[in-house]
C-alpha positions in Angstrom: 30.2 -15.2 -101.1 28.5 -17.8 -98.8 24.9 -18.8 -99.1 24.1 -17.0 -95.8 25.7 -13.8 -97.1 23.8 -14.0 -100.4 20.5 -14.5 -98.5 21.3 -11.5 -96.2 22.2 -9.3 -99.2 19.1 -10.4 -101.1 17.0 -9.7 -98.0 18.5 -6.2 -97.7 17.8 -5.4 -101.3 14.2 -6.5 -101.0 13.9 -4.4 -97.9 15.0 -1.2 -99.7 12.7 -2.0 -102.6 9.9 -2.2 -100.0 11.1 1.2 -98.6 10.8 2.6 -102.1 7.2 1.3 -102.4 6.3 2.9 -99.1 7.9 6.2 -100.2 5.7 5.9 -103.4 2.7 5.4 -101.1 3.5 8.6 -99.3 3.9 10.4 -102.6 0.4 9.4 -103.8 -1.3 10.0 -100.5 0.2 13.5 -100.0 -0.3 14.7 -103.6 -3.9 13.5 -103.5 -4.4 15.4 -100.3 -2.9 18.7 -101.6 -3.7 18.5 -105.3 -6.8 20.7 -105.0 -4.6 23.6 -103.9 -3.4 23.9 -107.5 -6.8 23.2 -109.0 -9.1 25.4 -107.0 -10.1 27.8 -109.8 -11.0 25.1 -112.4 -12.7 23.0 -109.7 -14.9 26.0 -108.6 -15.8 26.9 -112.2 -16.6 23.4 -113.2 -18.7 22.5 -110.1 -20.2 26.0 -109.9 -19.0 26.6 -106.3 -16.9 29.3 -104.7 -13.1 29.0 -104.5 -13.4 28.9 -100.7 -15.9 26.1 -100.9 -13.6 24.1 -103.2 -10.8 24.5 -100.7 -12.9 22.4 -98.3 -11.6 19.4 -100.2 -8.2 19.9 -98.5 -9.7 20.8 -95.2 -12.0 17.8 -95.1 -9.3 15.3 -95.9 -6.9 16.9 -93.4 -9.3 16.9 -90.6 -10.4 13.3 -91.2 -6.7 12.3 -91.3 -6.1 13.9 -87.9 -9.1 13.1 -85.9 -9.8 9.6 -87.2 -6.4 8.0 -87.1 -6.1 7.1 -83.3 -9.4 5.1 -83.5 -8.7 3.3 -86.8 -5.1 2.4 -85.8 -6.4 0.9 -82.6 -9.3 -0.9 -84.3 -6.9 -2.5 -86.8 -4.2 -3.3 -84.3 -4.3 -7.0 -85.1 -4.3 -6.6 -88.9 -1.2 -7.5 -90.9 0.4 -4.2 -91.9 1.0 -5.2 -95.5 -2.7 -6.0 -95.8 -3.7 -2.8 -94.1 -1.5 -0.6 -96.3 -2.8 -2.4 -99.4 -6.3 -1.7 -98.3 -5.5 2.0 -97.7 -4.1 2.3 -101.2 -7.2 0.6 -102.6 -9.4 3.2 -100.8 -7.1 6.0 -102.3 -7.3 4.6 -105.8 -11.1 4.2 -105.6 -11.5 7.7 -104.1 -9.5 9.3 -106.8 -11.6 7.5 -109.4 -14.8 8.6 -107.8 -13.6 12.2 -107.6 -12.7 12.1 -111.3 -16.2 11.0 -112.4 -18.3 12.5 -109.6 -21.3 14.5 -110.9 -21.6 16.8 -107.9 -19.5 18.4 -105.1 -21.2 16.7 -102.1 -20.1 13.3 -103.3 -16.6 14.6 -103.9 -16.5 16.0 -100.3 -17.7 12.8 -98.8 -15.1 10.8 -100.8 -12.4 13.1 -99.6 -13.4 12.5 -96.0 -13.0 8.7 -96.6 -9.7 9.2 -98.2 -8.6 11.4 -95.3 -9.2 8.5 -92.8 -7.0 6.3 -95.1 -4.3 9.0 -95.3 -4.1 9.4 -91.5 -3.7 5.7 -90.9 -0.9 5.6 -93.5 1.0 8.4 -91.7 0.7 6.3 -88.5 2.0 3.0 -89.9 4.1 3.9 -93.0 7.3 5.0 -91.3 7.3 2.1 -88.8 6.8 -0.4 -91.6 9.9 1.0 -93.5 12.0 0.8 -90.3 11.0 -2.8 -89.8 11.9 -4.2 -93.2 15.6 -3.0 -93.3 18.5 -3.9 -91.0 18.1 -2.2 -87.6 21.2 0.0 -88.1 19.6 1.5 -91.2 16.2 2.1 -89.6 16.6 5.9 -89.3 17.8 6.1 -92.9 14.8 4.2 -94.1 12.6 6.7 -92.3 14.5 9.5 -94.0 13.9 8.0 -97.4 10.2 7.6 -96.7 9.9 11.2 -95.4 11.6 12.4 -98.6 8.3 11.6 -100.3 7.0 14.8 -98.8 9.6 16.8 -100.8 9.1 14.8 -103.9 5.3 15.4 -103.8 6.0 19.2 -103.3 8.6 19.4 -106.1 7.2 17.0 -108.6 3.7 15.7 -107.8 1.6 18.9 -107.2 3.2 20.9 -110.1 2.7 17.9 -112.4 -0.9 17.7 -111.5 -1.3 21.3 -112.3 0.4 20.9 -115.7 -1.9 17.9 -116.5 -4.9 20.0 -115.7 -3.7 22.8 -117.9 -3.5 20.5 -120.9 -6.6 18.5 -120.1 -8.9 19.1 -117.1 -9.0 18.5 -113.4 -11.0 15.2 -113.8 -8.2 13.8 -115.9 -5.7 14.7 -113.2 -7.6 12.8 -110.6 -8.1 9.9 -113.0 -4.3 9.7 -113.5 -3.7 9.7 -109.8 -6.2 6.9 -109.4 -4.0 4.9 -111.8 -0.9 5.8 -109.9 -2.5 4.7 -106.7 -3.4 1.4 -108.3 0.2 0.9 -109.5 1.6 1.6 -106.0 -1.0 -0.8 -104.5 0.3 -3.5 -106.8 3.9 -2.7 -105.9 3.2 -2.9 -102.1 1.3 -6.2 -102.5 4.3 -7.6 -104.5 7.4 -6.4 -102.6 6.4 -5.7 -99.0 6.9 -8.8 -96.8 4.3 -10.0 -94.4 4.4 -7.7 -91.3 2.3 -9.0 -88.4 1.0 -6.2 -86.3 3.2 -5.1 -83.4 2.4 -2.9 -80.3 -1.3 -3.8 -80.3 -3.0 -1.1 -78.3 -6.7 -0.4 -77.7 -8.4 2.9 -78.2 -8.4 3.6 -74.4 -4.7 2.8 -74.2 -3.9 5.1 -77.1 -5.4 8.1 -75.4 -3.9 7.2 -72.0 -0.4 7.0 -73.5 0.4 10.7 -73.0 -1.0 10.6 -69.5 1.3 7.7 -68.5 4.3 8.6 -70.6 5.7 12.0 -69.8 8.3 11.7 -72.5 5.7 11.2 -75.2 3.6 14.1 -73.7 6.6 16.4 -74.0 7.2 15.3 -77.6 3.6 16.0 -78.6 3.8 19.5 -77.1 7.1 20.1 -78.9 5.4 19.0 -82.2 2.3 21.1 -81.6 4.4 24.3 -81.1 6.6 23.5 -84.1 3.8 22.7 -86.5 1.7 25.6 -85.5 4.6 28.0 -86.0 5.8 26.5 -89.3 2.5 26.1 -91.1 1.1 29.4 -89.6 3.9 31.2 -91.5 4.4 28.9 -94.5 0.7 28.9 -95.5 1.1 32.7 -96.2 4.5 32.7 -97.7 3.1 33.6 -101.2 1.2 36.7 -100.1 4.2 37.7 -98.0 6.6 37.5 -101.0 4.1 39.3 -103.2 3.7 42.2 -100.7 7.2 42.5 -99.4 9.4 41.5 -102.4 7.0 42.3 -105.2 7.4 38.7 -106.4 5.5 37.3 -109.4 4.0 33.9 -109.7 6.9 32.4 -111.6 9.4 33.5 -109.0 7.2 32.1 -106.2 6.8 28.8 -108.0 10.6 28.5 -108.3 11.4 29.4 -104.7 8.7 26.9 -103.4 10.3 24.2 -105.6 13.7 25.2 -104.1 12.1 24.9 -100.6 11.0 21.4 -101.5 14.5 20.4 -102.7 16.0 21.8 -99.5 13.5 19.8 -97.5 14.6 16.6 -99.3 18.3 17.4 -98.6 17.6 18.1 -95.0 15.8 14.8 -94.7 18.7 12.8 -96.1 21.3 14.7 -94.0 19.2 14.1 -90.8 19.0 10.4 -91.7 22.7 10.2 -90.8 22.9 12.8 -88.0 20.0 11.5 -85.9 22.0 8.4 -85.2 24.7 10.5 -83.7 22.5 13.0 -81.9 18.8 13.1 -82.3 18.3 15.9 -79.9 21.2 17.9 -81.5 19.7 17.4 -85.0 16.3 18.7 -83.8 17.8 21.7 -82.0 20.0 22.7 -84.9 17.1 22.3 -87.3 14.8 24.5 -85.2 17.6 27.1 -84.9 17.9 27.1 -88.6 14.1 27.5 -89.0 14.1 30.4 -86.7 17.1 32.0 -88.5 15.2 31.5 -91.8 12.1 33.3 -90.6 14.2 36.2 -89.2 16.1 36.4 -92.5 12.9 36.4 -94.5 11.7 39.3 -92.3 15.1 41.1 -92.5 16.2 40.6 -96.2 13.1 38.9 -97.7 12.1 42.2 -99.4 14.7 41.4 -102.1 14.4 38.3 -104.3 18.0 37.1 -103.4 17.2 37.4 -99.7 14.0 35.5 -100.2 15.8 32.7 -101.9 18.4 32.5 -99.2 15.7 32.4 -96.5 13.6 29.7 -98.3 16.6 27.5 -98.9 17.5 27.6 -95.2 13.9 27.1 -94.2 13.6 24.0 -96.4 16.8 22.4 -95.2 15.8 23.1 -91.5 12.2 21.8 -92.0 13.5 18.6 -93.5 15.8 17.9 -90.6 13.1 18.8 -87.9 10.5 16.8 -89.7 12.5 13.6 -89.6 13.7 14.3 -86.0 10.2 14.6 -84.6 9.3 11.2 -86.0 12.4 9.7 -84.3 11.6 11.5 -81.1 8.2 9.9 -81.1 9.9 6.5 -81.5 12.4 7.2 -78.8 9.6 8.3 -76.3 7.4 5.2 -77.0 9.4 2.4 -78.7 7.0 -0.3 -77.5 3.9 1.4 -78.7 5.3 3.3 -81.7 2.3 3.0 -84.0 -0.1 4.1 -81.3 2.2 7.0 -80.5 2.4 7.9 -84.2 -1.3 8.0 -84.4 -1.4 10.6 -81.7 1.5 12.4 -83.5 -0.5 12.4 -86.7 -3.6 13.7 -85.0 -1.7 16.5 -83.4 0.2 17.3 -86.6 -2.8 17.4 -89.0 -4.9 19.3 -86.5 -2.2 21.9 -86.0 -1.8 22.3 -89.7 -5.4 23.4 -89.9 -5.1 25.6 -86.7 -1.8 27.1 -87.9 -3.5 28.2 -91.2 -6.5 29.5 -89.2 -4.6 31.5 -86.7 -2.2 32.8 -89.4 -5.2 33.9 -91.4 -6.6 35.8 -88.5 -3.2 37.6 -88.0 -3.0 38.4 -91.7 -6.5 39.9 -91.7 -6.1 41.9 -88.5 -2.3 42.7 -88.3 -0.9 42.4 -91.8 0.9 39.7 -93.6 4.2 40.3 -91.8 2.7 39.3 -88.5 2.6 35.6 -89.5 6.4 35.6 -89.6 6.5 36.7 -85.9 3.8 34.2 -85.1 6.1 31.5 -86.6 9.1 32.8 -84.7 7.4 32.8 -81.3 6.0 29.3 -81.6 9.2 27.8 -83.1 11.1 29.4 -80.3 8.7 27.9 -77.8 9.3 24.4 -79.3 13.0 25.0 -79.1 13.0 26.1 -75.5 10.9 23.2 -74.5 13.3 20.8 -76.2 16.3 22.4 -74.6 14.7 22.1 -71.2 14.3 18.3 -71.3 17.8 17.1 -70.3 20.8 15.9 -72.3 21.9 12.3 -71.5 25.0 10.7 -72.9 24.8 9.9 -76.6 25.0 6.4 -77.9 25.5 6.6 -81.7 25.3 2.8 -82.1 21.6 2.8 -81.5 19.0 3.6 -84.2 17.6 6.2 -81.9 20.1 7.7 -79.5 19.7 7.7 -75.8 20.1 11.5 -75.7 16.5 11.8 -76.8 15.1 10.1 -73.6 13.2 13.2 -72.4 12.8 14.0 -68.8 9.4 12.6 -67.8 8.7 15.6 -65.5 8.9 18.0 -68.4 
């Protein structure tokens, strides 16, 4: 092997180690954001607050992640991305430590708001960083690896935090996550190469992107419909299974883990298929999601039917999730970080709105109504995607030309 080949091989290995560090970053960010879901009862009892008030820990971080990200990404547009990610992880580690030792709930809530801003910025820059540190032909695969951190957090992180709390207390759980965040901080500082900022965009330019870029505007609408439908239904999957299938807590835990595993598989499969047809991957994924919801409504009153529906739902969600990131890249390749900040804002806001609207449907029309809510909005996302043209595919590119959406859509 020549010296040049050895250098290229070494560089590629370092790049994938960096991708692993960014995936670990997503894992600690997401598990930190969602950890209170499994700890609401002990949190409320320990802090002498209601369960609903304790749930604001999730809401506060999610809202901050959505609404603050376009501004922070624009304000830090000239900061080296390795330094920025290291800073975000330092904020996360410190926030988890403060949460672990905090004497009162208002301090915890304020801390969660700060961590939310850091989390939102990570979602805007993390995937693009991973795509930059590997060979261009592997960019989509790197994005898939990073996005698999979502499934890892769902399958491993959140249940692990609940187990730790059961054997110790919730403060120990957040203390351990402070340590994990610190370890990931050290890994990022050690293995991520210097990444000077690209696509520098001001706040004004960030918010004018959808006005000037019809393709990005269409992608954001597609994402809004998809996220509202998915999370409107998924948030209430537990009460649905309890009411319709008579499922117990153990069965629900198992099927949700299966859902997470399916999401990871869908991510990895889509990492290959988006290079052949990004539009086709998204369309097939949404069709699968629609089929899963209809199966859940049709045969979800039996445990076997519920498992089949949740497996298909997880696989489809993983594929759609990766596709929508690549669609954002395809629509705004020269301003990807800024476009991802808008994507993050829309995504996180719609998670909260999906849960809110789903809750209203559950309270006024019954738990089965959220399935139809999800079906209608997922179908709207699918129809909008089908209505945006279909150009010739170019599998050689990281993001295929068939995803260049019609600007008049």
